[in-house]
N, C-alpha and C positions, 0 to 999 in steps of 0.2 A: 579897224579890222576886227572881225569876229574871232572868238576863240576856236582853236582847232578841236576836232572830235577824235578821241582815241578809243581803241578797242583793246581790252586786256583780258588775260586769263588769271584767275586766282591761283597763285602758286603755293601759298602757305597761309594757314590761319593759326594764330598763336593766342591762347588764352592767357592773359597777363594777370587778371584778377577776375572776380565773379562777374563784373560788369564792364571790363575793359578788354578790348581785343586789338590785335595787330594783324593787318591784312597785307600780304605781299602780292602785288599785281605784276604779272609778266606782260610787258607790252607786246601786242601783236601787230597792230596797224594804226599809225606808224610804229616801227619797232623800237623807238626811243623817244624820250621826252626831255627836252631841254628846259630847265627852270632855274630860278634863283633860289638859294636856300632860304626857306621861310614862306614860299608861295603855296597856293592851294589849288585843288581841282574841284570840279562841281559835278554832281550827279543830278539827273532829273528823275524824281521818284513820284509815282502816282499817288495822289491823295487816297488814303484808305477808304474814304466815304464817297467822295465825288469822282475819283479817278483823274482829276485834273493834275497836270504835272507840277510838282513842287521842286524847287532848286535847293539842294543842300551842299554846302561847301565843306571840304575836309582838307586840312593842312597835310602837306607831304612831310613825313618824318624822316625820310632817308636822305642821303647826300646826293647832290647832282651828279657825282661821279658814277653812280649806279643808274645810268640813264635808261637802261633796258628793264629795270625792275624798280617800282616805287612802293614805298611802305606807307600805309595809313594807320593811324592810331585813333581810336574813338571809344566812347563809352555808351552803354545802352541807356536810352532815355525812355521812361515809361510813356507810351503813347506817341513816341517820335517815329515818323515814317522812315526817315533817313537811316537812323541807327538800327532800326529793326531790319531794314533792307540789307544793310551791310552785315549784321549779325547772322542773317540767314544764308550768307554766301558760304559755299564749301569749295574745297580744292577742285579745280577743273571748270568751275563756273566762268562764264564770259560776261563781262560788264563793259559799259560804255560811259565815258565821262568827257568833260570839256576842260580846257585849261592850257597852260597855267595862268594864274592871275594872283593879284594881291600886292599891296604896297609894303607889307612887313617882310623885308628881306635884308640879308646881311650887307651892310654898306662897306665900302673900301675906305677905311679911316685908319691907316696903319699906325698913326701916332697915339691912338686910343686903345686902352684895354677894354675887354668885353665883359659886360655884366648881363646875364640872362636871368629873368625872374618869371616863374610860371606857377600856376595852380592847376592841379588835375591834369587833364589831357591837353591843357595849354602848352605842355612840354613839347608837343609834336613839331611845330615849326622851329622851335629853339633847338631841338635835338638835331634837326637837319643842319642848322647853322653851326652847332658845336662840332659836328662831324666834319663839315666842310672846312672849318677853321683848322681842325686838327690835321687835316690832310695837306695843308699848305706847307711849303718848304720852311717857312718862317711863321709858325702859328703865333697869333697874338695871345698874350696872357688872358685867360678867360675864367669866369666864376659863374656857377649856376646856383641860384637860390630857388628851391622847389617846395611848394607847399602842398601837402596831402592831408587827409583826415586822420587815418589810423594805420596800424601795421597791416591790416588786410588790404589796404590800398597801395601798398608799396610794389613797385616794379622798376625795371631798368637799373636797379641799385648795383648789381654786379658789373654791368656794362660801364656805368659811371666810375666805379672803383677801378676797373681795368684801364680806362682811359686816363684817370688821374695817375695811376702807377706808371703808365707809359709816357705821359706828358706832364712833367712836373709843373708846367705853367698853367695847368688846369686844376680847378678844385670844384667840388660839388657838395652842397649842404642841403639836406632834406629836413624839413621841419614838419611835425605833425600837430594839427590843431586839437585833435581829440585822441591822444594816444591811450592805448590800453596799458595796464601794468607791465613793466619789464622793458619799456622803451628807454634807452639811455642817450638818445640823440637830442637834437633841438626840439623845442616845443613852442607852440603858439603860431600865430599867423605869420605869413611870409614877410610882411612889412617889418616885423620885429627883427628879422635878420638885417634888413637895411639899417635900422636904428642902432643895432649893436655891433655890426661887423664892418661898417664903412665909416672911417674917419672923414673921408672926403670923396667927392665924385668928380672932381675937376678933370681927372685923367681918363674918365670912362665914357663909353658909348653903351647905353642901356636899352635892352630889348625886353618888352613886357608882353605876356599873353595870358589871358585868364578872364575872370569875371569883371564887370564894370566896377564893382565895389573895390576889388583888389587893385585894379589899375589906378583908381582915384586915390586910394590910401597910400599905395607905394609911390605914386608920383609926388604926393605931398611930402612923404618922408624923404624922398630924394632931393626935393627942392629945398628942404631944410638944411641939406648938406652942401649946397652950392648949385652951380649950373653945369649941365652936360646935355648932349643930345639924348632924347628919349624917344624910342620908336615903339608904338603900341598897337596891339590888336585885341579888341574886345570880342570874345567869342559869344556866339548865340546858341541857345539850346536848340534841340531838334524840332521844337514847336515854333521856332522863329522868334522867340523872345530873348532879350538880353538878360542873363541872370544878374541879380543885384550884386 
């Protein structure tokens, strides 16, 4: 069965950093989208030179409970047709997309605690999962390890702090690989958090989203700690290549 086509109106555009945007899409037809937390939608974008359609996928960052509005999170890629198309959208614009799709979604494993690990905008599908878990009557204990580059790349920090204050079983740790002076949080790549903050993984289900290099390094670090389910999604840049 083919994917359904949806029409939506841009309801809000939020500038999170110089090159990261959040787009809220109000569903028009059909008026709601049913999806699993972690799945993505796809846009057909004309190639800037040939005009041929290119497919670009973007993870849904909002919870499935908001079926009438979906949130996308993306960064601007130099020369990337998909991100430039989305960056150019303004409130009131109409867009079409297909979906939902994707095998990285939150599984029902109530006996396991959740560990989410992301770099950059790989947070998008995991943020959907984190919100969906928090809305459950019995949220599973959950931890987020998130790797960014420097202070200028920080966003969602207040939302994460608010969630941790409201839900004691949730914690979030952001690490910066190239912090500017004045940063007093964790430093280094995100796999360092796995090495230093996890005595064991036997009780966990792990969800990874980011570059191929991060996924390989974190998977190896996790496997040094023991065996657990690991669900992964390697993101591709807007030029169709998998970042190292």
